[in-house]
C-alpha positions as CSV (number, residue, x, y, z in Angstrom):
1,M,-202.4,103.4,57.3
2,F,-204.5,102.7,55.0
3,S,-203.6,105.0,52.6
4,M,-205.5,104.9,49.0
5,Q,-203.3,107.3,47.1
6,G,-202.9,106.0,43.8
7,K,-205.2,103.8,44.4
8,V,-208.4,103.7,41.8
9,C,-211.5,102.1,42.9
10,V,-214.9,101.0,41.2
11,V,-217.7,100.9,44.1
12,T,-221.4,99.8,42.2
13,G,-224.1,100.8,44.2
14,A,-222.3,104.4,44.8
15,G,-225.4,106.4,44.9
16,R,-227.1,105.9,47.7
17,G,-226.8,103.3,51.2
18,L,-223.1,101.0,52.0
19,G,-221.7,102.0,48.5
20,R,-222.1,105.6,49.3
21,G,-220.6,105.2,52.5
22,I,-217.7,102.6,50.5
23,A,-216.9,105.4,47.8
24,L,-216.8,108.4,50.3
25,A,-214.2,106.3,52.6
26,Y,-212.2,105.4,50.0
27,A,-211.8,109.0,48.4
28,K,-211.3,110.5,52.0
29,Q,-208.1,107.6,52.1
30,G,-206.6,109.3,48.6
31,A,-208.2,107.3,45.7
32,D,-209.3,108.0,42.8
33,V,-213.2,106.7,42.2
34,V,-215.3,105.0,39.6
35,L,-219.2,105.4,41.1
36,A,-221.5,103.4,39.9
37,S,-225.6,102.6,40.3
38,R,-228.9,103.1,38.3
39,T,-229.3,106.8,39.3
40,E,-227.4,109.6,37.6
41,A,-228.4,112.5,40.3
42,D,-227.4,110.4,43.8
43,L,-224.0,109.4,41.7
44,D,-223.3,113.3,41.1
45,E,-223.9,114.4,44.4
46,V,-222.0,111.6,45.4
47,A,-219.0,112.2,43.1
48,A,-219.4,116.0,44.0
49,L,-218.3,115.2,47.5
50,I,-215.4,113.5,46.4
51,I,-214.2,116.3,44.4
52,K,-214.2,118.0,47.4
53,K,-211.8,116.4,49.0
54,G,-210.0,117.0,46.5
55,R,-210.1,113.4,44.6
56,R,-211.1,112.3,41.1
57,A,-214.5,110.9,40.1
58,L,-216.5,108.9,37.0
59,V,-220.4,108.3,37.1
60,H,-221.2,105.4,35.2
61,V,-224.6,104.3,35.3
62,A,-225.8,101.2,34.9
63,D,-229.1,99.1,35.7
64,V,-228.8,95.2,36.0
65,T,-232.6,94.4,37.5
66,E,-235.8,92.5,36.6
67,D,-238.6,91.6,38.7
68,G,-239.5,89.0,41.5
69,W,-236.6,86.4,41.8
70,D,-234.7,86.9,38.2
71,R,-234.4,90.6,39.7
72,M,-233.4,89.6,43.3
73,I,-230.7,87.0,41.9
74,R,-229.8,90.3,39.4
75,L,-228.7,92.5,42.2
76,N,-227.2,90.3,44.1
77,L,-225.4,87.3,43.0
78,R,-225.6,88.0,39.0
79,G,-224.8,92.0,39.3
80,Q,-221.5,91.2,41.7
81,V,-220.5,88.2,39.5
82,F,-220.7,89.9,36.3
83,G,-218.6,93.2,38.0
84,A,-216.0,90.8,39.6
85,Q,-215.5,89.0,36.0
86,A,-214.9,92.7,34.5
87,A,-212.3,93.7,37.0
88,A,-211.0,90.9,37.0
89,R,-209.3,90.9,33.3
90,A,-209.2,93.9,34.0
91,M,-206.7,93.8,36.7
92,R,-204.6,91.0,35.2
93,T,-204.0,92.8,31.7
94,Q,-203.0,95.4,33.6
95,G,-200.6,93.0,35.4
96,S,-200.3,94.8,38.9
97,G,-202.8,92.6,40.8
98,G,-205.5,94.2,42.8
99,S,-208.5,93.8,45.2
100,I,-212.3,92.8,44.3
101,I,-214.4,92.9,47.7
102,F,-218.2,91.6,47.3
103,L,-220.7,92.2,49.6
104,S,-222.5,89.6,51.4
105,S,-224.5,89.4,54.2
106,I,-224.9,87.9,58.5
107,D,-227.9,85.9,56.5
108,S,-225.6,84.3,54.4
109,L,-224.2,82.2,57.0
110,Y,-227.2,81.7,58.8
111,A,-231.1,80.2,57.7
112,A,-233.0,83.9,56.7
113,P,-237.0,82.7,56.8
114,G,-239.9,84.8,56.6
115,G,-239.1,86.2,52.6
116,E,-235.3,86.4,52.8
117,G,-234.9,83.1,51.8
118,I,-234.0,84.1,48.4
119,Y,-232.1,86.9,49.5
120,G,-229.9,84.6,52.2
121,A,-229.2,82.0,49.2
122,C,-227.5,84.8,46.9
123,K,-225.5,86.0,49.9
124,A,-224.0,82.5,50.7
125,A,-223.3,81.5,46.6
126,I,-221.2,84.9,47.0
127,N,-218.9,83.4,49.8
128,N,-218.5,80.3,47.7
129,I,-217.7,82.0,45.0
130,V,-215.7,84.8,46.8
131,Q,-213.9,81.4,48.0
132,T,-213.7,79.6,44.2
133,M,-212.1,83.6,42.9
134,A,-209.5,83.9,45.6
135,I,-208.4,80.3,44.4
136,E,-208.2,81.4,41.0
137,L,-206.7,84.8,40.6
138,G,-204.3,84.4,43.1
139,Q,-201.5,83.5,40.8
140,Y,-202.2,87.8,39.5
141,G,-201.7,88.9,42.9
142,I,-205.6,89.7,42.7
143,R,-207.0,89.3,45.9
144,V,-211.0,88.1,46.2
145,N,-212.3,89.1,49.7
146,A,-216.5,90.4,51.2
147,I,-218.2,91.3,54.0
148,A,-221.1,90.2,55.9
149,P,-222.5,92.9,57.6
150,A,-226.3,92.6,59.7
151,V,-228.6,95.5,59.6
152,V,-227.3,98.9,58.1
153,E,-229.2,101.7,58.7
154,T,-229.4,102.5,55.0
155,P,-232.6,103.7,52.8
156,L,-233.2,100.3,52.7
157,T,-233.6,99.4,55.7
158,A,-235.4,103.0,56.6
159,P,-239.0,101.1,57.2
160,W,-237.5,99.0,59.9
161,L,-235.5,101.8,61.6
162,A,-238.3,104.4,61.2
163,T,-239.0,105.2,65.0
164,E,-236.7,105.7,67.8
165,A,-238.6,102.6,69.6
166,D,-238.4,100.2,66.0
167,R,-234.6,101.4,66.4
168,R,-234.1,100.6,70.7
169,D,-235.8,97.6,69.6
170,R,-233.2,96.2,66.7
171,A,-230.3,97.7,68.7
172,T,-231.1,95.1,71.7
173,F,-230.5,92.2,68.9
174,Y,-226.5,93.4,68.6
175,P,-223.9,92.4,72.0
176,L,-223.1,96.2,71.4
177,R,-226.6,97.9,71.3
178,R,-226.7,99.7,68.3
179,V,-227.3,98.9,64.1
180,G,-224.6,99.5,61.8
181,Q,-223.7,102.3,60.2
182,P,-222.5,102.6,56.6
183,A,-219.2,104.0,58.2
184,D,-218.8,100.8,59.5
185,V,-218.8,98.1,56.7
186,A,-216.3,101.2,54.6
187,G,-214.2,101.0,57.5
188,A,-214.1,96.9,56.1
189,A,-214.1,98.2,53.0
190,V,-211.2,101.0,53.6
191,Y,-208.8,97.7,55.5
192,F,-209.7,94.7,52.7
193,A,-208.6,97.0,49.7
194,S,-205.2,98.7,51.4
195,D,-201.8,97.1,51.1
196,E,-202.2,95.9,54.8
197,A,-204.4,93.2,53.8
198,A,-201.9,92.3,51.1
199,W,-202.1,88.7,52.4
200,V,-206.1,88.9,53.1
201,S,-207.6,87.0,50.4
202,G,-211.0,84.7,50.1
203,A,-212.2,86.0,53.8
204,V,-215.7,86.6,54.7
205,L,-215.7,89.4,57.1
206,L,-218.8,89.5,59.6
207,V,-219.9,92.8,60.3
208,S,-222.7,92.5,62.8
209,G,-222.0,94.5,66.3
210,G,-221.5,91.1,67.7
211,S,-223.7,89.3,66.3
212,V,-223.4,85.9,65.6
213,M,-226.9,85.2,64.6
214,T,-229.3,86.7,62.8
215,S,-233.2,87.1,64.6
216,D,-235.1,86.2,61.8
217,P,-235.5,82.8,62.9
218,Y,-236.2,83.0,66.1
219,R,-239.0,85.9,65.6
220,Y,-240.3,83.7,62.5
221,L,-241.2,80.1,64.8
222,M,-242.1,83.4,67.7
223,R,-245.1,84.2,65.5
224,V,-245.6,80.9,63.4
225,N,-245.7,78.6,66.6
226,Q,-248.1,81.1,68.2
227,G,-251.0,78.6,68.1
């Protein structure tokens, strides 16, 4: 089940965190992987691990970031959309369909105050684009879906999980009593890319340890309402 034999998967942000986990999961299931990120050394490390699994890996260094607001939009919205458009063009030319998977966030579904508003807005836009592209590309056999994780343990979230006390505190936010791991998101990505999901398109899958809300509004209100 969920065999990726004969498939070529392109993973952006593949050098670290969720992208790395997804790339390795695809290779484990038998896919060859194109790895894209800003840091060549990170990509080379992931490529070596994929090759050890007996699969092929192609490294492509790419940078789509700027400062401030533009940097946030480029990284979380523009980069994903442009990448998906390029993938769709290639899949249409190939003529055999395909699967495009966006990374959304739990912040796309609920309020994200306290500095996360731009990020949440970018991810909310992703959800709409996923549904739109699913409709537009379905005629070509191309499926478009998104994964919306809660907090996953990656280099990006490391400051929030610096101590065991931090980890225990964060784990209490989730009914399943732990923070996410890259493998949790990678499993969802394998499903969306597999033939078992052949009739799944336009979906946004919440991968959140059972949580159907974020803690951001509550922590923000607890802080501002103290006075």
